[in-house]
Phi, psi and omega in degrees: 000130182271180176234163186233081185292341179254024178098172184295340182259000180272181180291147179269140177236167182293143178293344182265358181272162178286128181288120180287163177274110185289347182255003182293127178289145181270348179212167180299138181278124182290153175250146185240153176076017178245138179273136178277110180252019176285151182295139180294145183288150175291153180297150183284349179092016179298327181274356180076187181299326180297316181294321179296315179295322179295324178293323178295313182295315179303315182296316181297317181295317180299316182293324177294326182286329185237033187293332176293319177293322180296326177295325178288335182283334184233069184299321179297318181294317181294316181298317179296318180295317178299312181296321179296317179294316179295327181281320186288316186302310177295328180292321178291321180297332180293329185250357183284150174300154185304318182289346182250000181298144180093293180295314181292323177294319179296316181297315178298323177297318179296314179300315180297323180293318180296317178295317178297318179296319179296327179282311188287329180294330176288322175296317179295327178294321178291316180299331182291354175286348178263128186295324178298317176296319181298320182293316180295316181293325178296321177298316178296318179302314182295324175297313180294318181290332178292329176286315181298326184294334184296306177295331177296316178294323177298319177295317179296333180268007173098016177297140181269148177218157188260314189259295183206159178294329179297314178294325177294316180298317182296319181294327180282314183290343177263008179235087180306320179301323178296319180290319178297319179298319178297317182278355179288344175278125185299323182293312180295324178296319179294318178297316179300315181296318179294322178297318182290323177297319176299316179297319179304308184291327178295315181290318189272329190242339188275096185296323180297318181296321178295316180296319179299314182295318180296326177292325177297315178295324179298316184288343175256010172086016180258011174226000000 
């Protein structure tokens, strides 16, 4: 007489055989609603050394073009880099030879800032696996980006500057009256609001943009 481990309508097996587990999954059960924060894989090399070098150059150019926005995206990393540079430069100048004071301290400060940024951005990446941290950081990001967006929109609308766009952006974000005056116009306020809504959805929901950005960071050694 046989047995029916899968019910009366399932296949019959010998009563002397080991009863299988009818509920054992045949494959890994997928999880839903979770964001993948694992580091993106390095390229397989299909494009050869030329493709790898092209990605490095592209990533460096992208970061140079949007470095102000990138600083807003990683506040912990930027604060750590600034503190490391500010602390290291004067310490090095204290012990540096007289003819090297200033230059050597500045160089040491830059190196310390880069090292701190490389370490803290990885820590920030790990902390971002926690949804509470991601929400809090997203709120900080949006505040910083909302300030950065004002001079960017001013430039897009034809604002003139004398030396460089970086100095223009700095002069605007350090002048609250200038920003308030810009947003006092209802049309400009509506454009600024639409711009910020677009940034919010791009950062929080646009998976392709996140993958592209993470690959840029990967190719410059920040992932």
